[in-house]
N, C-alpha and C positions, 0 to 999 in steps of 0.2 A: 504494500500500500504506500503510495507516495505521501510524503510528509511535507507540508508547507511551513515556512518560517512563521506564518501567521496563525498556524494551529496552536492550541494550548500546549504548554510544555508537558512532557510526559510524566514527570514525577511530582512536581509541585502544582501542576495544573494552572500555570500562569498564562494570562492572555497578553497579547501585544496591544497594550492600552495606554501607554505613556509616551509623551513626546520628549525627545532630546534635541536641543538646539546647540550646535557646536559653537563654542566661544573662543575668542582669540586668547583670553587669559582667564584662568579660574584660580581658586585658592590653592590648587595643586601645582600651579605653574607661575604664581605671582613673583614679582621682584622682592616681595617681603619674605625673605628666606626663613625667618622665624615662624611666620604663619604657615608657609608651605611645608616646612619640616614637621610642624605640629599636625597638620592635616594628614600627611603621609604616615606619620607615626601612629595616628589614631586608627588607621585602617588595620583590621584584624581578621584573620581567618577563623578565629575561635568558634564563632557561631555556626560556621559551615562544617564543623566536625560533628556529625550527627550520629545518634544511636537509633537504628531502625530495626523493626522486627525481622528476624532471620527468614521467616516464611514469606513475608511481604517481599523481601529482596529477591527470594527465589522465584516468586510468581512474576516479578518484573524482569526476570532474566538477567539480574545483576550477578557478576562473578562473586563467589563466596568471599567474605572479608575475614581475614585471619584474626583480627582484633575483636575480642569479646567485650561488650560493655560491662565494666566490673560490677555494676550494681543490679544488673538484670541479665542473666546468661542467655535469655531468649533473644537478645538484641545484639547486633553487630555494629561496629564503628565504620562509617564511611565519611569521606571528605567531598563535599559538593564542589563540582568543577569550577563554578564561578568564584568561589572563595579561594580555590587554589590559585586562580589567576590573580586575585587581590593580594594573596600572600606573595606571589612572585613579583608583582609590581612594587609592593612596599619594600621587598628585599632589594630590588634593583635601585630604587630611590636611595635606600641607605648606602648601598655600594657607591653610587655616584656622589652622595654627600660626603662620605668618608674620603673619596678620591679628591673632591673639591677642597676639603679642609686638611689634606695631607695626613689623615689618620690611618691607623692600621685597618685592614679589611676584616670585618666581622664574619663575612661569608667567603667560602672558597671560590676560586674561579670556576671550578667544576659545578658548584651549586648554581652560581649565576648563569652559567652557560646552559644548564638544564632548564632554568626558568625562561631564558630567552627562547629556547627551542620549544618549550611547552606553549608559550604565548604565540609563537609562529604557527604551530600546528593548530591551535584554537582558532586563530584568525583565518587560516586557510580552510578549516573545516566549515566555518560559518559562511565563507565566500560572500560577504556582503557586497551586493551589486549596486548600492546607492551611488548615482553619479554626482560627484562633488563639482560645483562650478569652479572654474579656474580664474586666476587674476594674473596681472603682469607684475605684481609686487615681487620684490626680491626676498621678502620674508614669508614665512608659512602662513598664508591667508586663504588657501583654497577651502571652500565650503563654510567659511565663518558666517554664522547667522542662519545657515541652512538647517533644516530639521529632518528627523527620521522618527519612525515609530519603534518603540522598544517595549520590553517587558519591565515591570516595576520591581526594582531591586528591593524596595521596602517589603513587598509581598513575599519575595524569596526569604528575606530575613525572618518574617513572621512564620513562614513554613518551617524554616530551619529551627527556630526556637521551640516549636511544638515537638521537635525531636532532639531536644537539648541533651548533650552528652556530658554535661558538667565539666567540660574541658577548657583549660586555659593554657595557651602556648607558653607564656611566661618568658623568662630569660633563657633563650635557647643556648647561649654560651655555657651556662651552668647546667640547666636541666637536661639538655640533650645527652650529657655525659653521666647522668645519674644512673645507677644500676637498676632502679625501679622508676617507672613512669607514673605510678599511682598518684603521686602528688599533683599531677596535672588534671586528675579527674575528681577533684574535691570541690569544684566551684559550681555546685548546683544552685539553681534559683531558690529563693527563700521559701517558695511554696512547692518545691519539688518533693514528690513522694519518696525520693531516694535519699533525702537529707538525713533521716535517722540512720540509714546504713553507713553513710559517710561519717557521721559523728562517731558511730560505734567503731568503725575501722581505724579512725585516727585518734580515738580516745578523747573525744571532745564532749563537753557537757550538752545538755538538752537546749541550752540557750545560745549555743555557738552557731554563728552564721559565717559562711565564707566571705572573704574580702578579695576582690580582684587584685592581682599583683600590680 
């Protein structure tokens, strides 16, 4: 069966119902480097690391995920592709900022190259055929002010949070090297049914609530 871009998305059932207008400058590309760095730093893939029912994943034809959700063994951990792209973009911005400021690189060249290649593949997979108008300007101005129809990122966030995995990436320099990754799965929402299990595992009191790193 042929699938159109304008069909609902397969998993989160998202419509193409939002307008994006390309801008010459945004808060992510401003000359105010403090603001730009803050915006990129705030981007996180945490909510895109979801816990979904193993049987649902099988029905949807997803490959089995090796990571079991620690608070419910009937669920498996998946990373939503859009959030993986956000993770890669934020990492590449950090890499460029560190290069700009003459700082040591937090990420290896191999990791950055992986992200570039992943984003290349994602762009080519989508094969967006929107014709952008051109200008005679010597700066990048093609398509500025032009619009296209998109899916609503906020709705994807809402869907992801209904499958919250209590995960926070945290300080990758430190936590990637820890022998156990369980500490990353303690950030359940305050109304999560898994919070009692988290408190028990980490030896916390009944009034303990997780705080984002």
